[in-house]
N, C-alpha and C positions, 0 to 999 in steps of 0.2 A: 627089409633086406639090408645087410651090411654092405659097406663100400666094396669089400673084397668079394662078397658073393655076387654083387652086380657085375664086377669086372669079369668073373668066371662065366657068368651067364652070357655076356656079350661075346666072350671068346668062343663058347660052345656054338653060338649062333653063327659066327663067322666060319667055324669049322664044319658047318652043315647040320649041327644038332638043332633040336627044337628050341626056339627062342621063347622065353617066358614073356608074359604080358609086360609091356613097357620097355623091353630090350630094344636096342638100336639095331635094325637090320643092316646087313652088309650092303655096300654099294654095288650096283650092277657091274659086271666085268668090264663093260664098255661105257661106263658113265662118262658124261661130258666133263671136260676140265673145269674146275671151279673158276668163277669169274675173276678177272684181275682187279685188284683194289689199289688205291693210292698207297704208296709206301708208308708204313707205320700204322695203317688202318687194319684192325682185326675185327671182322664182323661177328656179331652174335646171332643175327637174323639176316637172311639174304635181302630182305626188302627194306632194311633200315637205310636211311640216307647217309651218305658220306659227309661228315662235318670237316670242312677244310679249315686249317689254321690261318689266322691272319698273316699277311706278308711280314709284318714286323710286330710280333706279339709282345705286348707289355711295354711298348715304347713310351717313355715319359716326355715331359716338356724339355725344351732345349734352352740352355742358358750359356752366355759367354761372359768372360771376365776380361777387362782391359789390363793394362800394365800395372803391376803391383810395386815393383822397385823397392822391395824390402819393407814395405809398410804393413807389417803383419797384423797389428791391432786393427788397422782400418779394414784389412781384408776380412778378419774375423767378424767385425761388426757388419760388413756388407753381406757376407754369406748368411749370417744369422737373420738379417732383415728380410732375406728372401726365403727363409726356412730351409736352407740347404745344409746347415750344420746346427747342432744343438749347443748348449752352454758348455759342454765338455769338448767342443770342437770335433765332434764325431758326425759322420754323414747322417743326415736326417731326411733326405729327399727321396727315398725309395728308388724308383726306376727313372728318376730324372737324369738328364744328360748335361754335363757341365764341361765346357771347353775354356781353358786359359789360353790367351793369345800371346803369351811370352813376356819376357823381361821381368823376371822374378827378383833380381838382385840389383845392387848398386844404387847409390844416392840415399836410400832409406836405411833404417837402423838394423834390420834383421832379415837379410836375404836368405840365409840358410834356414831360418825358421819358416819362411814362406815355402821354400822348396820342400821341407820335411812335412809341412801341412798338406801340400798338394800330393805328395807321395802317399801319405797315409789315407787321404780321401780317395785316391785312386783305388786302393785295395778295398776300402770299406764300401764304396759305391758299387764296385763289381759284385761284391758279396750280396748286396741288396737288390741286384737286378738292374742297376743303372750304370753310369760310368762317369768318371772324371778324367779328362785327358788334357794334354798341354802341347802347345806349339813351341818351337824354338825361336827365340827373339835374338836380336843382334847383341844383347847384353849376355845371353848365355854363351854365344860365340866368343865374346870378349873375355868373360871369366875363364872359359875353357882355355883360350889362348894364353892368358896371363899365367895360368897354372902350368900349362904344358911347355910354353916357350919362353916365359919370363922376359929377359932383356935381349933375347935373340933379335938382331936387326931384321926388319922386313921391308920390302919395297912398298912403301905406302902410296906412291904416286905423287907425293909432295915432299920427297926427301926421305932420309932414313928414319924409321920409327921402330917401336917395339910394342908388343901386346901389353907388357907391364906398364909402360908409360901411358898408353891409350886408356887402359883400364882405370888408372888413377885419375887421369884427366876427366874421365866420364863418370866419376862418382864411385869408383871402386872403394869398398869398405874393408879395411884390414882385418876386422873381426870376422868378416865372411871368409876371407882367404884362410885365416887360422882355423876355422871350423870346417872347412871344405874337406870332404873325405872322398875316397875312391867311389863309394856308392853314389854320392851326389854327382860326381863327374860322369859316371857311366849313365846315370839317368838323364842328365842333360844332353849327352852326346847321342842318345838314341831318340830324342824327340823328333817328331816330324816337322817339316817346314810349312807344309800346306795340307789342308784337309777339306773335304766336302761333306756337309751335314745339312740335310733337308734343303737342298738347293742353295745353301749359303757356302760360298767359297771363303774359307777361313785362312787368313794370313796374319803374320805379325806386322809387316811393313807395308806402307802404302806406296809400293813401287812395282814396276813391271819386270824388275831384275830376275824374278823367279823364272821367267821364260828362258834365261840363259842356261838353266840347268835341266831342262827337259820339257817334253810336250805332253806329259801326263803327270798326275799326282804321284804315282809310284816312281816315275822316272826322276822327278825332282827330289823326292825324299831319299831315294836310293843314291842319287848322285851326291847329295850333301853328306850322307853317312859314309860313302866311299872316301870323300875328301878328308873327313875327320879321322877315319881309320888310318889313312896314309900318314897323317900327322906331319905334313909339310907346312912349315910356318907361312910361307908366301901364299900357298893355296888357301889355307884357312883365312888368312888376312883378306884375300880377295873376296871370299864369301862374306866376311864381316863387313867389308867396305860396301859391297853391293846392298847388303841388308840394312845399312844405315841410310840409304837413299829414301827420300820421302816426297810427298806432294804430287805424285804422278796423276792423281785423280782430281786435283783441286781446280785447275783451270777450267773455266766454263766452256771454252771452245774445244779443248783437247781431252779434258779429264774423262768425260763419259766414254769416249772412244777407247781410251786406255783401259778402262774397266771392261768394256766389251771385248777387247782383245784377250784379256785374261780369261773371261768367262767363256769365250769361244774355244779356247784351248783346253781349259781344265773343267769346264762345266759349271753349272749353277746359274742362278738368276741375279745374285747380288753378292758383292764382296763385303766382308766384315773384317776390319783390321784394327790394330793398335798402333803403337810406335810414335805417331805424331800427336802430341797433346792438342786437344781441341782448340784451346785459345791460340796456340801457335799455328795450327792449321788454318784458322780463321783470320790470321794476321793481326790478332789483337795484342800479341806480345812479340817481341823481336827475337827471343831466344827461349829454348825449351827449359832452361834452368832459371828463368826469371820468375820471381814470386810476385803475384799481383792480384788485385781484387777481381780482375777479369777472370782469372782461373777459378776463384772461389764462387763465381757466378754460374759455373757449369752445373747443370742439373741432370743431364742425361746424354745419351749418344747423339752424334751429329749425323743426320742422313743428308747426303749430298750427291753430286754428279748425276743429276736427273733421277735421283732415288736409287741409283745403282750401287752406292757405297755407304757403309756405316762405319764411322770412326768411334772407337771405344776407349781411347786413352783420355780420361777425364782430367789429367794433369795433377795427379796426387802429389807429385814431387814439387809442384809450384802452388801448393795450398788449394788445389782443386779437389776433385772427387774421384774416389776409386769406384769405377763403374762396373755394374753388373746389369745385364739386360736379358729378358726372355725374348727369344726369336720365334716368329718373325716380328719385325717392327714395321709400323706404318710411317709413311712420310716421303 
């Protein structure tokens, strides 16, 4: 029987005609309603089990990257060593998840190259079923401010200052400013300040100043974006100033409680941050710009504050290491 003939036979049966062998009989006039199935489930047999999808299908391993500060070659080498990119700098990690903790520019030779690599990996990772995302660091705020406000005086709290002067003082590279485009600026301005991933509260700075901007992740991120959108130099400077604070979790007596305060408000079981180079955090060097053998001795993240905090800035600017780590960490 042809497909058309089959359809005609069924139609005749429904109309009351004789149904040939194998035709589908009509449903009774008062047939019970078909059972409800999970959304998206189409049964072929009524007694087949419903196969439920996993809550997070295809979720891959989670990685974080500490401060890069323009060291593009070191970033490429570190990403390759973890199998996250290939020899052509393309995403090679499938459904893996990668978070950058901010501070892409200043001090190192190619901050714009770093930004462009992260931007391209974000698109490539999404196409492969993973993701590459980034947080806003204090140096993103500094570069945005230097470009937008230049020498406009701001109330620094310690006399008159400007974003331009502060940017140069903190390692601003003129070649980065010359290559900076509106696309780079828009990308930096839309970065989130805080994120929660697999119970890890991700921040750039080891400070509790995030609490000044909201009592939820969305609240903090929306507030920072609103301030940047208003483009008031003093307001942006205040955010930059607060994001430069550090060492809130370092003190053995008060540090764990500071971490718990953040976790209590934003969620998670551990804070992961950049910003403070590990040798500086440990008191092994007196200044974050100091180059020392102590920095070169850094081999991995520093877990501290009763195991509640993970520091990810390996001190690449002081001859340390550009750190990547797979989470969770033990320690």
